[in-house]
Steps between C-alpha positions, in 0.01 A plus 500: 500500500320167545486461123873553465578252782278246323692539175828464678379175665387364161834576338683273752230247579332398183567134377771468244422365155725293266799697395540535118798316348780689321363386161155634583638834618706546184195399290253738659728803471534431134125444454412816689730706292365366178141535611519872589783642287248616243279696745510870395262646760596795724767767466825598668474725808525859383485705822877422525590627153805285447300174544323567166838426336522136616427273205141385552539137361762392757373201697686270738408233763718345758435234776768454767451220757592542864818298428608733223404316183407746214241447217446782259367609167497820297681832566624416846833692479341839428553743782195701591416741790383304799256772604247383763615140501791636732239589774464173681875455511555832660223419736694182587806719582287707754373168650850369526629806670212592720265201510162430342310685767674826418394465135138437618501796743688760301361431150208251518415181317144535374404498134343826362296377209614823334768583236875472599547873493184598678502809724142441598621187689710728724194699601259208560726244660607554864847358430555764224789312334266192493740228397858464357394399150326824400697819423424657838604205704810426291621857533443469873685168514803660339489771755497233772828343389757562781747746345696801613469676160357472149815321364491231762126462449540445132796268547300283744189493270698408191720241680196326640336470156826377366509224767153379404604496119836353568654749258612855492205700348573821306322829551339600174594867503271604224206332664585668839524843345181456289312370807639756752442792283127411463432373845257769606241245629752311707647815631151601609452166671842532689408840628160390611657212690748732669225734590307203666805386687514177295836573318827430697747707295504830310240467222724577202761262621253216528363590160845501323593164654162347422528618140845359465382167636224486248762585224722202560542283190413134539446219258240227522737242637634729765141589590407130528802452729373771736164310518679167541676643805159547657394146395821368670395654819721802476822340372626582150524163301792631290722661770385306812471826685214555751341830398178479708429315816263207443257633763431801291451329162133386552399853610663660203333251266163573662533862418608416141188284467259759621660814349755398238273570198367840641130525423503169310644308795165331575450359152867391479462299828165364376651376173866432549507453870868596550678789685637725235618853428466686177659819370434754215833408350326189383643247747304271723638239756280241667602267785405143567587479862759227569528408131578761232457841357358593158603826346385655167570822314298676224469879484132521382283576801133506579323796653599390851867507409549122478676331211242314295724227352687449821184466695344264257815286491533465875139434543516228238791333659329511841197333364669234285729397783241536784717754682215699654578507883121446579460188286583284795207631695226244543 
């Protein structure tokens, strides 16, 4: 808990650096795309069968500043399944409805150091669901959404993510069917949580809504807008709508920094130094608090489930522009 509070403090208190000019941002996106477009490492996720059908060479990068300026390169219009990148944004909905303390008490905020779908974490961590960015915690956060039935739960989850994206995202039906029909591991997690009193709706309902959330289609620009809303203290730069109260943003970013890359979160913080969230659909969004978001998409993943090209591109941009939130520490 002390570690999380320290990270939250750093996110709002670190000295600011010189902000990159529009020309610099346009140039760095182009350079990052050119530098990593030839990378062929990794492979599409295959435990969700339909994800193997996504063209592996797709690669897009987008930067959106807190005032809504867009800089992009590559395949930024391709709609891919958002998967786990949706998790912090649904956690934001729970925080907005019930407060940050409810998320901490009913789910937890500690990183696991284990894979995103680990059932071992449920057994060894007292909080069981652990944090809202692993599968267990994300299923629990869906179950916490204040809803009278499944239809209302799904409508609120989808509407919230649309508000972050500033666009109407479409449910990718084939992805949902493929994922739900093979979701034995997540079904086991939901049932374990229910057994431990750490799920707050009927398990299959939570699983269905969670799987739909992960099956929303998003392109790289929309994903960057979601991150830019957090960079802009909870206000969407495109629509001007407040989606998350500013008081919750630093806490959410702290969880993203410590758990957004699953069992590679430590090395990501060590190298890129940015709060971020990754998903097995190939998308990653990183947030430079108070300044911008960087999103990248490429389907080829490493063994931890993180997009290799997207990870390399964002890390490169962070280093070249000195965006690491810890660089101001003396």
